[in-house]
C-alpha positions in Angstrom: -18.7 -46.9 28.3 -19.3 -43.2 27.8 -18.6 -43.5 24.1 -20.9 -46.4 23.7 -23.6 -44.5 25.5 -23.2 -41.6 23.2 -23.6 -43.8 20.1 -26.7 -45.4 21.6 -28.2 -41.9 22.2 -27.3 -40.8 18.7 -29.0 -43.8 17.2 -32.4 -42.9 18.7 -35.2 -41.9 16.2 -38.4 -40.0 16.6 -40.1 -43.4 16.9 -38.4 -43.8 20.3 -40.1 -40.6 21.6 -43.0 -41.1 23.9 -46.3 -40.4 22.2 -47.9 -37.1 23.2 -50.7 -37.3 25.7 -52.0 -33.7 25.8 -53.8 -31.5 23.3 -52.5 -28.2 22.0 -54.9 -26.4 24.3 -53.7 -28.4 27.3 -50.1 -27.6 26.6 -50.8 -23.9 26.2 -52.8 -23.9 29.4 -49.9 -25.4 31.4 -47.3 -23.0 30.1 -47.2 -19.8 32.3 -45.3 -18.1 29.4 -48.4 -18.5 27.3 -51.0 -17.3 29.8 -52.1 -14.3 27.9 -52.6 -16.3 24.7 -54.6 -18.9 26.7 -56.9 -16.2 28.0 -57.6 -15.0 24.5 -58.1 -18.5 23.2 -60.8 -19.0 25.9 -62.5 -15.7 25.1 -62.6 -16.4 21.3 -63.8 -20.0 21.6 -60.5 -21.4 20.2 -60.1 -23.6 23.3 -62.7 -26.1 21.9 -61.0 -26.3 18.5 -57.5 -26.7 19.9 -58.7 -29.2 22.5 -60.5 -31.4 20.0 -59.3 -34.2 17.7 -57.7 -32.9 14.5 -54.3 -31.9 13.2 -53.1 -28.3 13.7 -50.0 -26.2 14.0 -50.2 -23.3 16.4 -47.7 -20.5 16.4 -48.0 -19.4 20.0 -46.9 -15.8 20.9 -45.3 -15.6 24.3 -46.6 -13.2 27.0 -43.8 -10.8 26.1 -44.9 -10.8 22.4 -48.6 -10.2 23.4 -47.6 -7.3 25.7 -45.5 -5.8 23.0 -48.5 -5.7 20.6 -50.6 -4.0 23.3 -47.8 -1.4 23.9 -47.6 -0.7 20.2 -51.3 0.0 20.1 -51.2 2.1 23.3 -53.5 -0.3 25.1 -53.3 -2.3 28.4 -55.7 -5.2 27.8 -57.0 -7.2 24.9 -60.5 -6.8 26.1 -60.4 -3.3 24.7 -59.8 -4.6 21.1 -62.7 -5.5 18.8 -63.4 -9.3 19.3 -63.6 -9.7 15.6 -60.0 -8.3 15.2 -58.7 -10.5 18.0 -60.4 -13.6 16.5 -58.9 -12.8 13.1 -55.4 -12.4 14.5 -55.7 -15.7 16.5 -57.0 -17.6 13.5 -53.9 -16.4 11.6 -51.7 -18.3 14.1 -53.3 -21.6 13.2 -52.6 -24.0 10.3 -55.0 -26.8 9.5 -52.1 -29.4 9.4 -49.1 -30.4 11.4 -45.9 -28.7 10.4 -42.9 -29.6 12.4 -40.0 -27.1 12.2 -38.4 -29.3 9.5 -41.5 -28.9 7.4 -41.4 -25.1 7.5 -39.5 -24.5 4.3 -39.3 -21.2 2.5 -42.7 -20.2 1.1 -46.3 -19.3 1.9 -48.6 -21.3 4.3 -52.4 -20.8 4.3 -53.8 -20.1 7.8 -57.2 -20.7 9.2 -57.9 -17.0 9.0 -57.7 -17.2 5.2 -54.6 -15.2 4.5 -51.1 -16.7 4.2 -48.0 -16.2 6.3 -44.6 -16.5 4.8 -41.6 -18.5 6.0 -38.3 -16.9 5.0 -35.0 -18.8 5.5 -31.8 -16.7 5.9 -28.4 -17.6 4.5 -27.5 -19.1 7.9 -30.6 -21.3 7.9 -32.5 -19.2 10.4 -36.3 -19.2 9.9 -38.3 -16.1 10.2 -42.1 -15.7 9.9 -43.3 -12.8 7.9 -46.8 -11.4 8.3 -48.6 -8.1 8.1 -46.7 -6.9 11.2 -43.7 -4.6 10.7 -41.5 -7.0 12.7 -40.8 -10.6 11.7 -41.3 -13.4 14.3 -38.7 -15.9 15.3 -39.5 -19.4 16.6 -38.0 -19.5 20.1 -39.2 -23.0 21.1 -40.1 -25.5 18.3 -41.9 -28.8 18.0 -43.9 -29.0 21.2 -45.9 -32.1 20.1 -49.5 -32.6 21.1 -52.1 -35.3 20.4 -53.7 -33.0 17.8 -50.7 -31.3 16.3 -47.7 -29.2 17.2 -46.9 -25.8 18.9 -44.1 -23.4 17.9 -43.6 -20.6 20.4 -42.8 -17.3 18.7 -41.5 -14.0 19.9 -43.9 -11.7 18.1 -47.6 -11.7 17.3 -48.4 -12.6 13.7 -50.7 -10.1 12.1 -52.9 -10.8 9.0 -51.8 -8.4 6.2 -55.2 -6.8 6.0 -55.2 -5.9 9.7 -51.5 -5.0 9.6 -52.2 -2.5 6.9 -55.1 -1.0 8.9 -53.0 -0.7 12.0 -50.1 1.0 10.1 -52.6 3.4 8.5 -54.4 4.4 11.6 -51.9 4.0 14.4 -52.0 7.0 16.8 -54.9 8.7 15.0 -58.6 9.0 16.0 -59.3 6.3 13.5 -57.5 3.7 15.6 -60.0 3.4 18.5 -62.9 3.7 16.1 -61.8 0.8 14.0 -60.1 -1.4 16.5 -61.9 -0.8 19.9 -64.4 -3.3 21.3 -66.7 -0.3 22.1 -67.3 0.7 18.5 -67.7 -2.5 16.5 -71.0 -1.4 14.9 -69.7 2.0 14.0 -66.6 0.4 12.6 -68.6 -2.0 10.4 -70.8 0.9 9.2 -67.7 2.9 8.3 -66.4 -0.1 6.3 -69.7 -0.3 4.5 -69.7 3.4 3.7 -66.1 3.4 2.5 -66.3 0.3 0.3 -65.1 0.9 -3.2 -64.1 4.5 -2.7 -60.7 6.1 -3.3 -58.9 6.6 0.0 -59.2 10.4 -0.1 -63.0 10.1 -0.3 -63.4 7.7 2.6 -64.4 8.3 6.2 -61.2 6.6 7.3 -59.2 8.9 5.1 -60.8 11.9 6.9 -60.1 10.4 10.4 -56.5 9.7 9.4 -55.7 12.6 7.0 -57.1 15.6 9.0 -54.5 17.2 11.2 -57.2 18.2 13.7 -60.3 16.2 14.0 -62.9 15.3 16.6 -65.4 12.4 16.3 -68.4 11.9 18.6 -68.6 8.2 18.4 -71.8 6.3 19.3 -71.0 3.2 21.4 -72.3 -0.3 20.5 -75.2 -0.1 23.0 -76.7 2.8 21.2 -77.3 0.8 18.0 -78.4 -2.3 19.9 -81.0 -0.4 21.8 -82.5 1.0 18.6 -82.2 -2.4 16.8 -79.9 -0.7 14.2 -77.6 -3.0 12.3 -75.2 -2.2 9.5 -77.9 -3.5 7.1 -80.4 -0.9 8.3 -78.9 1.9 6.1 -77.3 2.0 2.7 -73.6 2.9 2.2 -74.6 6.5 1.2 -76.9 6.9 4.2 -74.2 5.6 6.6 -71.7 8.0 5.0 -73.9 11.0 5.7 -74.8 9.8 9.2 -71.2 9.2 10.3 -69.8 12.4 8.7 -72.4 14.2 10.8 -70.4 13.1 13.9 -67.0 14.4 12.7 -65.7 17.9 13.3 -62.6 19.1 11.5 -61.1 20.6 14.7 -59.5 19.1 17.7 -61.9 19.8 20.6 -59.7 18.7 23.4 -61.6 21.0 25.8 -65.3 21.3 25.2 -67.1 24.6 25.5 -70.7 25.7 25.0 -71.6 26.5 21.4 -72.0 25.2 17.9 -69.5 23.4 15.8 -69.7 22.4 12.2 -69.1 18.9 10.9 -67.2 17.8 7.8 -70.4 17.6 5.8 -71.7 21.0 6.9 -74.1 20.0 9.7 -74.3 21.7 13.1 -73.6 20.1 16.5 -74.5 22.0 19.6 -72.1 21.3 22.5 -73.2 21.9 26.1 -71.0 21.5 29.1 -72.3 20.1 32.4 -72.8 16.8 34.2 -72.7 15.1 31.8 -71.4 17.1 28.8 -73.8 16.7 25.9 -74.0 17.2 22.1 -77.1 17.6 19.9 -77.9 17.6 16.3 -80.6 19.7 14.8 -82.7 16.6 14.4 -82.3 15.4 18.0 -85.3 16.2 20.3 -83.0 15.8 23.3 -79.3 16.2 23.8 -77.0 13.1 23.6 -74.7 12.5 26.6 -71.0 12.1 26.3 -70.7 8.8 28.2 -66.9 8.6 28.9 -63.8 10.8 28.9 -62.4 11.8 25.6 -59.8 9.5 24.0 -56.9 11.7 22.8 -55.0 10.9 19.6 -52.1 12.5 17.7 -54.5 14.3 15.4 -57.5 15.0 17.7 -59.9 13.4 20.1 -62.7 10.8 20.2 -65.7 11.3 22.5 -67.9 8.2 23.2 -71.6 9.2 23.1 -74.8 7.6 24.1 -76.9 8.3 21.0 -76.8 9.0 17.3 -76.7 12.7 16.2 -79.5 13.4 13.8 -79.5 16.1 11.2 -82.2 17.3 8.8 
């Protein structure tokens, strides 16, 4: 009887499996091991896509994988990361077709983010997912079928190559919070405009990464919004001059009264008090430092509530 039962079990096919009744989003929502991913799908608006009709593959990073990324970045919560960066990373985990584990052969697969991820197969048949991250991801739970595709749970966050290169370049420097933080998305976009097409050593990012000691007084997003300033307001050359007028080639971990000189030869006047303030020669009133300095391996970032103006 036992042998007969075994043969009956072995003869079952995929056609005998019950049809899935839940969407990818519903399966993610029910899995406590994917709660961090679920929260980010909600914030980024991916819940609607993965809950709708269609055919998708989702590589779903576990909570441990998501926390490992935060620890690598020196952060405690995804809300502190630029929404655009988070959205790009999440899109990179989605394929616009269903790929069961057996379909994941060695090669490149286009993602919804636009860049490809790579499946590598080892000599023992083990499959690894290569991305812009320094660590490959493994599929820990495969083929969770949904009405609109399939989920593979992975043990590392997949990072688009462009973002991975940025993280590797800026990790631990003052450039990291400027380019990745949710507080400085307008400043980050302005830097990207100013740096476009330039050799690395001539870029603002190059200065923020390459200087051994550097301080940046970084205007927060609200500053630009209040003044109706967008990235399109100024040319690349104008942004370059404006932003360099906020960068000092010295690590000002402790502020003191007096003048400091920026990387483009402008003067910033620092005044301590409640709050501490900074002022360019073109500012009619001082600009408040609105939060504590953010230390980095090569300096410090001070969030400020205005733009420093220089003649």
